[in-house]
N, C-alpha and C positions, 0 to 999 in steps of 0.2 A: 940389770938386776931389777927386781920388782919393788915396788913402792910398798912401804911398811903398812900394815892395815891401820886404818884411822880409828881411833876409839875417843868418844867424848864421854865425859862423866855427867850422869843425869842424877840429881839428888832425889831423895823420897819425895819431898814437897814438890820438886817439879814434876816427878812422875804422876803423882795425884792431879796436878793441874793438868797435864796431858791426858790422863785419863778422862777427866770431866769435858775437855774439849773433844775428845774422840767419840764420847757417847751422846753428847748434846745434839738433838735436832736443830737446834739454832744456830750452830757452828757453821761457817762456811765450809763447803766441801774440801777445798784446798787446805785449810787450816786442819781440818779432820784428818786428811792423808797425811800431812807433815807430822801431827801429832802420833799418828799410828807407826810411822816410820821411826820417829824418835823411840817410842815405847818398845818397839821390836828390836831395835839397836840396843837399847839397855839390857834387853833380855839376852843379848849374845849374837844376834843376827849380824852378818857381815855385809858389807855393802854389795858385793854381787848378789847374795841372797835377797837382799831388799830390792835390789834393781830387778831381778827375775820376778820376784812375787808381785811387785806393784806395777811392772811394766814401764819403768822409767830407767833412764840412762844413768850411767854412774856419776856423771858430773852433776846431774839435777840432785842426786842425793847427798853428793859433797856440798852443793849449794845449800841444801836444807840445813845441813849440820853447822855450816858456817854462820848462817843466820841465827840459828840457835845459840851457838857459841858468843856471837858479837852482841846480840839484843835480848836473848833470853825468849820466854814465851811471847812476848809481843812481835818477835821478830818472824813468828810463824805466819803472820798475816802480811798480805800484800801491802804497798803503799796505798796512798789514796788513788782511786782510778781517775784517769784523765776526763776532762769534762767539767762541766758546771758543777759547783758544789751544792749539796742539799739545802733548800730552802727552810727546812724543818729544824730549828734549833732545838737544844735539850729543854728550854723553857717550854716550847710548843709541844714536845713530846709530853711533858709533865701535864700541860693542860689538856691534851688528848687522852691521856690515861684517866684524868679527873672526869672528863666529859663521858667517857666509855663507861665508867662506873656507875652513872646515873640509870635510874630505871626508866628508860625510854627508848624509843626506836631512832637508830643513828644510821646514816648511810654516808657515803663519800661525799656528795653535794651539800649536804647538811654540815657536815664538819668543816668543809672548805669554807662555807659562809661564816660559821663561827671564828675560824682562824682569821679571816679576813676582818671580821669585827674587832676581834679582841688585839691582834697584832698588825694589821694593816698589810698582810702579805697576801698575794694571789697565789695560789696552788691550785692545780687542776686536779679533779676527783680520780682521775687515774694515777697520777703521780702520788697523791695522798693515800690511795688503796694500796699501791706497791709498798709504800713506807710503813704502812701499818702491818702489812704482812710480814716485812722484815721484823717488825717488833714482835711478831708471834700472834697477831690477832688474825682471826678469819672471818669472812663475811657468811653470814647464814641468811637464808630466804626469809623475808618478813611475811607473816601472814595476818591479815586483818579478821579479827573474830570478834562477836559482840561480847561486851563486858559481861553480860548476864544471859541466862537463857531466856528465850522468847515465851511469851504468853500463848499457849495453842489456841485460845480464843480468839486472839488477834491474827494469828497465821491462817485459821481456817477459810475466811472468806477470799483469802488472796492465793490459797494453795493452788487452784487451777491454773491461774495466770503464771504462777512459779513453774509449774510443770510444763507449760506451753514454751516458755522461755528456755527451759532445760533442754527440750526437744528441739527448739528451732522454730520459727515462724512458718517456715515452708511447709512442715508437716502438719500444721495445726488445721488445716481446712480439710 
């Protein structure tokens, strides 16, 4: 005899939270997938349909349902990954947010120095860059430009040497 179809009840509030998780670009891909599975299940999709659509086996779908029934929305994310915990604490994250709001140029090594001075914690620039990317920040190329336009009378005597530098010294002779 076949196993009865499993149905779980998902409230309107939970569905709204699942929709936010499903559409947020900052949500982990696994959590986004599980939110999609639960939303489609709420719309009436069966486990075999979900399994075929997402390319996952039936047991994985059942496991996602069980996680949601036992722990709710927080159950969609995986447990803490193995390995060393992050050195960046919530206080440090707040400090970084404040620093990045300042009107100045910041790069990862400069931010690492600030964290070392403020909190006494040594973090490598690449690790900090990865952490900031997870927080939604992205790096832009910094360009140096003069604060004001240069006076043409000051540039004129040096224009020839500037052109030589642009072409390269081997073509100047």
